[in-house]
N, C-alpha and C positions, 0 to 999 in steps of 0.2 A: 567578548558576545559573539557567539556563535547564530548565524543564520541561517534554516532551514527554509527550503521550499517543499512542500508536501503536497503531491500532486497524484491524480488518481483518473481510473475510467478514461483514458483515453479513445479507446476503442477505433484504431486505426481498422478503414473500412467504414465507419460511419462517425469520422472524427470531422470535428468542427475547424475549418484550416485557418478562421479567424481567429479562434480559440487559442490553436496553439500556436500563431504566431504573434498573437497578444502576451501569451507565455513565453517563449522564447525573447520577445522582445526586452521583459522583465527581468529575466536571468542574463541578459546580455548588458544591460543597462545597471544590475544591482549587485550580480555577482556574487551569488548567496555561498555559503560555505558548501552546502551539499542540496542536490536533490533526492527526494525518498518519495518513488514512486510503488504506491500500494493496491498496483495489479489492475487487470483488465486490460493491457496496453493495445489490445485487440478485438474485432469482432465477434471473429469465429478462428482465431488460429490459422489462416489460413498464413502460406509462407510469404507472399505479397504483403501483408499486411506485418509480420512482423520485420520485413525488412524496411519498409516504409520506418517503421515505431524507430528500430534501430540507428538509421542512418538520422532519425531527426535527434533523440537522444543522445547520440556522440557529437551531434553539433552545435550540443548545451555548450561544450567544452567548460561543465564543471564537472566535480565529483557527482556520481549517481549509483544511488542503490535501488533496484527491483526487487516487487514480490507478485508471486503467482498470482492468478486470478481466476474463476470460475470459464471465464472468458479463452483464455490463453490456453485453453485443451482442445483440440481439435472436435465440433461441434457436429460435423457431416461425417467422416470419417470414424465410424466406430471400432475397426478394429486398429488403426493408428491410437485411437483413445484410452482402449483397453491393454496395447503392449507396449504404446513409447509414449504416454501424453504429454511428455515437459519437454521433448524433444528440441522443439524452436525455441521454446522459450528458456534452455538450460544456454542453447548456442546466443543465442542475445543476452542472455546475462554475461556468459564468457566472455562476450566484445565489452559490454559497455563498464560492467563492474567494476571498480578500484576499492580494496583497503579503504575504509575511512577515516581517519584520523582527525577525530572530532576535540578541544579541551574540554576538560567538565561532562561529557556526554558518550556514553555507548549504547547504539541501537543495534537491535537484535531482532533477526525472523521469526514470524510463525507462522505457520504454512497451514489455512486454512480452505482453502481448494481442493476436490478433490474428485479423481474420473467419475468416480460413481460411489450412491448410497442407501442406505433400506428407506427414502420415503420416499415420492414422486418428482419434488423439485431440487436436480442434484446442483441447482447453480448456488443453492444458499448453502452457507461454509458449516464445518465440521472441526471440532478440534480433537483430532486423534491420540490414544495417550502417546503414542511414540512421539508425533509432532511434537506434544507440550515438554516430554522429558527432552527431546533436542534446544529447545528455546530455553529451558533450565538450565542446561548444562554449559550454555552459551554466558548467561547472566551471571555464572557464579564464576565463570573466568572475567567478567569485567572489575575495574577497579571499583576501591565499595565507595569510594568519596564521587563518583559519577553521577549523576544524574540517570537515572534509565530506561529509554526509550523501546516500545516493541514495536513494531512495521509487520501487519497483515491486511489481506484484503476484505475478508468480513468482520463484522463489527460484532464484538463479543458480549453485546447483552442490552440490555436499554430500551430499544425501541420496537419494543412491541411482536407480535407473533410473524409481521410481515417479513422480518430482519431476523429470525430467531436462528443463531447459530449452537447448533449441536455442541454441548460440553464448554461452551462459550461460559458462562457462570463458574464452572470447576475450575475453567483456564483462569478466569481472574482473578479467584482464590488465591489457585497457586500462585499467582504473578505478583499479587499483594503482598503476598508472604515473602517475596523476593525484593520487596523495595521499588518493584517499576514504579514509574511517576506516572505516564502515560501510555496508550495504546494507540494508533494509529491506522486509519483505513479507508477503506473507500467503501463499493459497491452501490450503496444507496443513491446515487450523484445528486444528494443536497448535504453543505455541509452541517456541522453540529461538534459542540464541543458540554461534553457533560460529565460528571463521575457516577459511577457505580459502582457498588462494593469497595469504595475506599478506591479506585482506581479512576484515573483521567481518560474517560474516551474522545477522542478527536478524531473525526471523519472530515475526509475532502469531498469536494464536488465534482463534476466531471467537466471536460474538455471537451466532449462531443456534441453531436447530433442530439445526442440519447437524454436530452434534459428532461427533468418533471415538474419542478415546480421553478427552484433558483438557477437562475443564467448560470452560464460556464463562471466557472470558481477553482481557486487555489489558498492554501492557507499558506501563510506566512508564521514561520516559528523562529522566537525570538528566544535564546538563550545564557541569562544573565541572572549574576548571583546566584544561583541554585533555583531557578525558577524559573517556568514555561510559561511566554505570551503567546498566544494566536491570535491572527488576526484573519479574516478571509475575505481575500480580497478579490470582489467580483467585477464580473467585466460588462463593461455599460453598453 
């Protein structure tokens, strides 16, 4: 059996230190096979926020994979946002990520955050054709017998107009055709587990002070006998 902890929206800079300590204690006690972090490590992509996030992730001492969130690109420095928006995220990714070798499961990234787009709210997701093509190419290399999980920041569909990812339904159709079993995401700060267009969509809550309805939480995924079990673990 493979156990994964799926966490999202840490928002260092507005992090909930009690929630971070609770999650780190669970990792230390239970030693999951990997931690999947689906974006928004920081609040505004400041250098000190990335430094704190990097130190915290390294201290978990388990394999970690991270995805880019909309808050992980500069919020106030527009020059940097347009010329080199992922510089600090890329540095963190090189520091904390190692190749994941998980029996029976392949985890593939899908980038949904972008520096700018032709609508008012740049925080919402977009699946650009070249990003989808990158994901599909990685899926083609995955062992055919493995469960296939795609990880990105924005949910791809089924949550109404408030969280509408452009190109999300088109991406879901392409992922379904490639046999993807689940898509992990964050962004909403609320856990969910739904099926849309034949693909299971699993969202994690937040470990920040930016809570909406649910308290801080993360998802525990168990992969066994070709199936995925999900439990949303909520901090009391």
